[in-house]
C-alpha positions as a Markdown table, in Angstrom:
| # | Residue | x | y | z |
|---|---|---|---|---|
| 1 | Met | -34.7 | 25.4 | 18.9 |
| 2 | Ile | -33.1 | 25.9 | 15.5 |
| 3 | Ala | -30.1 | 27.6 | 17.0 |
| 4 | Ala | -29.3 | 24.6 | 19.1 |
| 5 | Tyr | -29.7 | 22.3 | 16.1 |
| 6 | Ala | -27.4 | 24.5 | 14.0 |
| 7 | Met | -24.8 | 24.6 | 16.8 |
| 8 | Glu | -25.0 | 20.8 | 17.1 |
| 9 | Leu | -24.6 | 20.4 | 13.3 |
| 10 | Leu | -21.6 | 22.8 | 13.3 |
| 11 | Ala | -20.0 | 20.9 | 16.1 |
| 12 | Glu | -20.5 | 17.6 | 14.3 |
| 13 | Thr | -19.1 | 19.0 | 11.1 |
| 14 | Arg | -16.0 | 20.5 | 12.9 |
| 15 | Gly | -15.5 | 17.2 | 14.7 |
| 16 | Ala | -15.5 | 15.3 | 11.4 |
| 17 | Glu | -13.0 | 17.8 | 10.0 |
| 18 | Leu | -10.7 | 17.4 | 12.9 |
| 19 | Arg | -10.9 | 13.6 | 12.6 |
| 20 | Arg | -10.0 | 13.8 | 8.9 |
| 21 | Glu | -7.1 | 16.1 | 9.6 |
| 22 | Ala | -5.8 | 13.8 | 12.3 |
| 23 | Ser | -6.1 | 10.8 | 10.0 |
| 24 | Ala | -4.2 | 12.6 | 7.3 |
| 25 | Ala | -1.5 | 13.6 | 9.7 |
| 26 | Arg | -1.2 | 10.0 | 10.9 |
| 27 | Leu | -0.9 | 8.8 | 7.3 |
| 28 | Ala | 1.7 | 11.4 | 6.5 |
| 29 | Ala | 3.7 | 10.3 | 9.5 |
| 30 | Ile | 3.5 | 6.6 | 8.5 |
| 31 | Ala | 4.5 | 7.5 | 4.9 |
| 32 | Ala | 7.5 | 9.5 | 6.2 |
| 33 | Cys | 8.7 | 6.5 | 8.3 |
| 34 | Cys | 8.2 | 3.9 | 5.6 |
| 35 | Arg | 10.3 | 5.2 | 2.8 |
| 36 | Pro | 12.3 | 2.2 | 1.4 |
| 37 | Ser | 16.0 | 2.3 | 2.2 |
| 38 | Ser | 18.7 | 1.4 | -0.2 |
| 39 | Trp | 18.9 | -2.1 | 1.4 |
| 40 | Ala | 15.2 | -2.6 | 0.8 |
| 41 | Arg | 15.5 | -1.5 | -2.8 |
| 42 | Ala | 18.5 | -3.8 | -3.3 |
| 43 | Ala | 16.6 | -6.8 | -1.8 |
| 44 | Arg | 13.6 | -6.0 | -4.0 |
| 45 | Arg | 15.8 | -5.9 | -7.1 |
| 46 | Ala | 17.4 | -9.2 | -6.1 |
| 47 | Leu | 14.0 | -10.8 | -5.7 |
| 48 | Asp | 12.8 | -9.4 | -9.0 |
| 49 | Ala | 15.9 | -10.8 | -10.8 |
| 50 | Ser | 15.5 | -14.2 | -9.2 |
| 51 | Ala | 11.8 | -14.3 | -10.1 |
| 52 | Arg | 12.7 | -13.4 | -13.7 |
| 53 | Leu | 15.3 | -16.2 | -13.8 |
| 54 | Arg | 12.7 | -18.7 | -12.4 |
| 55 | Arg | 10.1 | -17.6 | -15.0 |
| 56 | Ser | 12.6 | -17.9 | -17.9 |
| 57 | Ala | 13.7 | -21.4 | -16.6 |
| 58 | His | 10.1 | -22.5 | -16.4 |
| 59 | Ser | 9.1 | -21.2 | -19.8 |
| 60 | Thr | 11.9 | -23.3 | -21.6 |
| 61 | Val | 10.9 | -26.5 | -19.9 |
| 62 | Ser | 7.9 | -28.3 | -21.4 |
| 63 | Pro | 5.3 | -29.6 | -19.0 |
| 64 | Ala | 5.5 | -33.3 | -18.1 |
| 65 | Cys | 2.3 | -34.2 | -20.1 |
| 66 | Cys | 3.9 | -32.9 | -23.3 |
| 67 | Ala | 7.3 | -34.5 | -22.7 |
| 68 | Thr | 5.9 | -38.1 | -22.8 |
| 69 | Ala | 4.5 | -37.8 | -26.3 |
C-alpha cells in the first residue's frame, strides 16, 4: 500500500518538474524571439523624446484657472 502511494507521489513530483521545465523552455523561446530590434529601439527613443518635449511644454504653461487671476 505504501509502495503504491510512494510511486504515485514520485510520479506527481516528476510530472510537476517536467511541466516547470517545459514552461521555462517556452519562456526562453519567447524571450529569444522578442529581443527589440534597432528599429524598435529607435521608435522607443523617438517616443521618449516626444514625451519629454510634451512634458516640458506643459510645465511652462500655467493652468487656465491661474491665468485668469
